[in-house]
ZAMARGU-4260 file (C-alpha; in steps of 0.2 Angstrom, whole numbers, plus 5000, padded with zeros to 4 digits):
<rodrens>
0) 4926/4824/4979 | 4938/4827/4964 | 4956/4825/4970 | 4967/4841/4968 | 4979/4843/4954
5) 4993/4848/4965 | 4996/4845/4984 | 5009/4857/4992 | 5016/4855/5010 | 5022/4873/5013
10) 5029/4883/5028 | 5013/4894/5028 | 4999/4901/5018 | 4988/4907/5032 | 5000/4919/5040
15) 5014/4931/5033 | 5020/4935/5050 | 5039/4933/5051 | 5040/4925/5034 | 5040/4929/5015
20) 5034/4912/5010 | 5015/4916/5012 | 5015/4930/4999 | 5025/4919/4987 | 5013/4905/4989
25) 4998/4916/4988 | 5003/4924/4971 | 5008/4907/4964 | 4992/4898/4969 | 4981/4912/4963
30) 4989/4910/4947 | 4987/4891/4947 | 4968/4894/4951 | 4967/4906/4936 | 4975/4893/4925
35) 4961/4880/4930 | 4972/4870/4942 | 4965/4864/4959 | 4978/4865/4974 | 4977/4857/4991
40) 4989/4867/5003 | 4994/4858/5019 | 5001/4868/5033 | 5009/4862/5049 | 4999/4870/5063
45) 5011/4882/5073 | 5005/4893/5087 | 5015/4909/5081 | 5006/4908/5064 | 4989/4903/5071
50) 4990/4919/5082 | 4994/4930/5067 | 4983/4923/5053 | 4979/4935/5039 | 4972/4923/5026
55) 4963/4909/5035 | 4950/4904/5021 | 4958/4907/5004 | 4946/4906/4989 | 4959/4900/4977
60) 4964/4884/4985 | 4960/4872/4999 | 4969/4875/5014 | 4970/4862/5028 | 4981/4861/5044
65) 4989/4846/5051 | 4998/4842/5068 | 5006/4825/5064 | 5015/4819/5048 | 5008/4801/5049
70) 4990/4807/5052 | 4991/4820/5037 | 4997/4806/5025 | 4984/4794/5031 | 4970/4807/5029
75) 4976/4813/5012 | 4984/4797/5005 | 4972/4796/4990 | 4974/4814/4986 | 4993/4812/4987
80) 4993/4797/4975 | 4981/4805/4963 | 4989/4822/4961 | 5000/4827/4946 | 5013/4833/4959
85) 5016/4833/4977 | 5027/4848/4981 | 5036/4851/4998 | 5042/4868/5002 | 5058/4874/5011
90) 5057/4877/5030 | 5043/4865/5032 | 5043/4859/5050 | 5051/4841/5051 | 5053/4842/5032
95) 5066/4829/5032 | 5054/4816/5040 | 5040/4822/5029 | 5051/4819/5013 | 5056/4802/5019
100) 5038/4797/5022 | 5032/4804/5005 | 5046/4795/4996 | 5039/4779/5001 | 5023/4782/4993
105) 5019/4779/4974 | 5017/4797/4969 | 5015/4804/4952 | 5029/4817/4955 | 5038/4822/4971
110) 5045/4839/4969 | 5053/4852/4981 | 5051/4871/4980 | 5065/4880/4988 | 5061/4898/4992
115) 5078/4899/5001 | 5090/4890/4990 | 5106/4898/4994 | 5102/4897/5013 | 5097/4879/5010
120) 5114/4875/5003 | 5123/4884/5017 | 5114/4873/5029 | 5117/4857/5020 | 5136/4862/5020
125) 5135/4863/5039 | 5126/4846/5040 | 5110/4855/5046 | 5096/4844/5039 | 5080/4848/5048
130) 5070/4852/5033 | 5079/4844/5019 | 5093/4831/5019 | 5107/4830/5006 | 5103/4811/5003
135) 5086/4816/4998 | 5091/4828/4984 | 5092/4815/4970 | 5074/4809/4974 | 5065/4824/4967
140) 5057/4823/4950 | 5060/4842/4949 | 5068/4853/4961 | 5061/4871/4959 | 5072/4885/4965
145) 5068/4903/4968 | 5086/4906/4963 | 5092/4903/4946 | 5109/4906/4936 | 5124/4897/4943
150) 5114/4891/4958 | 5106/4878/4947 | 5123/4872/4941 | 5128/4870/4959 | 5112/4860/4963
155) 5115/4848/4949 | 5134/4846/4951 | 5137/4847/4969 | 5121/4841/4977 | 5116/4828/4964
160) 5099/4836/4960 | 5094/4828/4943 | 5081/4841/4938 | 5084/4858/4945 | 5074/4872/4938
165) 5071/4891/4942 | 5054/4895/4949 | 5056/4913/4954 | 5045/4922/4966 | 5031/4932/4958
170) 5018/4946/4962 | 4999/4945/4962 | 4996/4958/4949 | 4978/4961/4955 | 4984/4966/4972
175) 4999/4977/4968 | 4998/4992/4958 | 4999/5011/4958 | 4987/5020/4971 | 4983/5038/4974
180) 4989/5039/4992 | 4999/5053/5001 | 5018/5052/5000 | 5023/5049/5018 | 5041/5043/5017
185) 5056/5046/5006 | 5063/5029/5008 | 5056/5013/5016 | 5060/4995/5019 | 5049/4980/5022
190) 5056/4964/5028 | 5058/4953/5044 | 5074/4955/5054 | 5088/4945/5049 | 5106/4947/5056
195) 5114/4945/5039 | 5103/4959/5032 | 5105/4971/5046 | 5122/4978/5041 | 5114/4982/5024
200) 5100/4991/5033 | 5112/5001/5044 | 5122/5007/5029 | 5108/5009/5016 | 5094/5016/5027
205) 5098/5020/5045 | 5114/5030/5041 | 5106/5039/5027 | 5092/5044/5039 | 5105/5051/5051
210) 5113/5061/5037 | 5096/5067/5030 | 5086/5073/5045 | 5075/5083/5034 | 5068/5067/5026
215) 5057/5053/5032 | 5061/5035/5033 | 5051/5019/5038 | 5055/5001/5042 | 5041/4988/5043
220) 5044/4970/5049 | 5044/4959/5064 | 5057/4953/5076 | 5069/4967/5076 | 5079/4968/5092
225) 5075/4981/5105 | 5092/4988/5106 | 5093/4995/5088 | 5097/5014/5088 | 5083/5021/5076
230) 5085/5039/5071 | 5071/5050/5076 | 5066/5052/5057 | 5064/5033/5055 | 5046/5026/5058
235) 5044/5008/5064 | 5030/4997/5060 | 5031/4980/5069 | 5021/4970/5056 | 5012/4974/5040
240) 5000/4962/5033 | 5000/4959/5014 | 4983/4968/5012 | 4993/4984/5017 | 5009/4981/5007
245) 5003/4990/4991 | 4998/5006/5000 | 5014/5005/5010 | 5024/5005/4994 | 5014/5018/4986
250) 5017/5030/5000 | 5036/5029/4998 | 5046/5040/4986 | 5059/5026/4985 | 5059/5008/4992
255) 5074/4999/4998 | 5078/4981/4993 | 5091/4971/5004 | 5096/4953/5001 | 5102/4940/5013
260) 5121/4937/5012 | 5120/4919/5005 | 5108/4925/4992 | 5118/4940/4987 | 5134/4930/4986
265) 5127/4917/4974 | 5115/4930/4965 | 5100/4926/4954 | 5088/4927/4969 | 5075/4941/4967
270) 5064/4943/4982 | 5045/4944/4982 | 5047/4962/4989 | 5056/4967/4974 | 5042/4962/4962
275) 5029/4969/4974 | 5037/4986/4974 | 5040/4986/4955 | 5022/4982/4952 | 5016/4996/4963
280) 5027/5008/4952 | 5038/5013/4967 | 5056/5015/4961 | 5069/5003/4970 | 5086/5006/4977
285) 5094/4989/4980 | 5110/4981/4986 | 5120/4974/4972 | 5121/4955/4967 | 5124/4944/4951
290) 5109/4943/4940 | 5099/4958/4947 | 5104/4969/4932 | 5099/4955/4920 | 5081/4956/4928
295) 5081/4975/4930 | 5094/4985/4920 | 5104/4997/4932 | 5099/5015/4930 | 5084/5011/4919
300) 5074/5000/4931 | 5083/5000/4947 | 5096/5011/4956 | 5110/5001/4964 | 5119/5006/4981
305) 5135/5000/4987 | 5135/5011/5002 | 5128/5025/5011 | 5134/5039/4999 | 5124/5030/4985
310) 5108/5031/4994 | 5110/5049/4999 | 5114/5054/4981 | 5099/5044/4975 | 5087/5053/4987
315) 5095/5070/4984 | 5099/5070/4966 | 5085/5060/4957 | 5072/5071/4950 | 5054/5066/4948
320) 5055/5063/4929 | 5069/5051/4931 | 5061/5043/4946 | 5045/5040/4936 | 5054/5033/4921
325) 5064/5020/4932 | 5048/5015/4941 | 5038/5013/4925 | 5052/5002/4917 | 5052/4991/4932
330) 5034/4989/4932 | 5033/4985/4914 | 5046/4971/4916 | 5037/4963/4931 | 5020/4964/4924
335) 5026/4955/4908 | 5036/4941/4916 | 5034/4940/4935 | 5016/4939/4939 | 5008/4924/4949
340) 5000/4919/4933 | 5016/4919/4923 | 5024/4909/4937 | 5010/4897/4937 | 5012/4894/4919
345) 5030/4891/4921 | 5026/4878/4934 | 5013/4869/4924 | 5024/4868/4909 | 5038/4861/4920
350) 5027/4848/4927 | 5021/4843/4910 | 5039/4841/4904 | 5044/4830/4919 | 5040/4812/4917
355) 5030/4803/4931 | 5040/4794/4944 | 5047/4777/4938 | 5040/4770/4955 | 5023/4776/4951
360) 5023/4768/4934 | 5029/4751/4941 | 5015/4752/4954 | 5002/4756/4940 | 5008/4741/4930
365) 5008/4729/4944
</rodrens>
């Protein structure tokens, strides 16, 4: 059997329950498949993902599960050594031990794909090294970060990462687009509960819902505490699988983007939800962070909200013509530069420009 071009150890591809990694990987891997690249994705078997699988048999890559690091490396040793690159993702269970084991192998390129970069750096600063250790940062032939801008400078200057590169999230353009569905909500939000996002959700959706009882709101996402006081005009959806995301966005007059505190502080961290909504032609109201307006110009492709009053004004004062112009501009930007295929091309180009590991070259010359 022909070895895969790329091997990825990732948090999850099979289940989007409680994580944003699955949809990010799906868009990227579909893009790689379209570019003619074969990928083996290795996922640590976890009961909560096994119980909530929504893509058990992808047609764009090979997906295999493992229970033990040593057994996985033994089973896939030939594939790992032959691949153009082995990429470890953030939040992989026992990632630190996995990276140690991979570092001992003669790999062509060992890379890291951080879909949580500002959070990763915060954890490292607190000496929390479950999925990545600070001592491992110089080992990677390329460190791909879903955050760009000054984050890359910090990775290089503070964490001794020799080759940090931005690899933003992306959207599967074939799965996300405008749909003719009934408009059910004036404002919606899609995201797993996070304590540092909750104040933003309170200010930018829950309080506007209280002030605008005549309008309809929705929050979709798992793991929200039972003691949240949801207004009567806020509908709750516990989990929404990716196959239903496009229809969900299309059923909203506006959608809300809220960013985790660490990512908002450092900026340049567009989420996959931002790209999904834009691709669907749903106008976005977002919290403010550095780099967002370079991606989506304020007032032209996104509406920014610093507090409740801004959201209330946007919902009450934005006419349909302005709403449609904002949505169309954002959709055009995303389809031009932020599809899964565009991101796959970015990755392929970055790998070509990254020299193979010196250790591998020495092994081949021995």
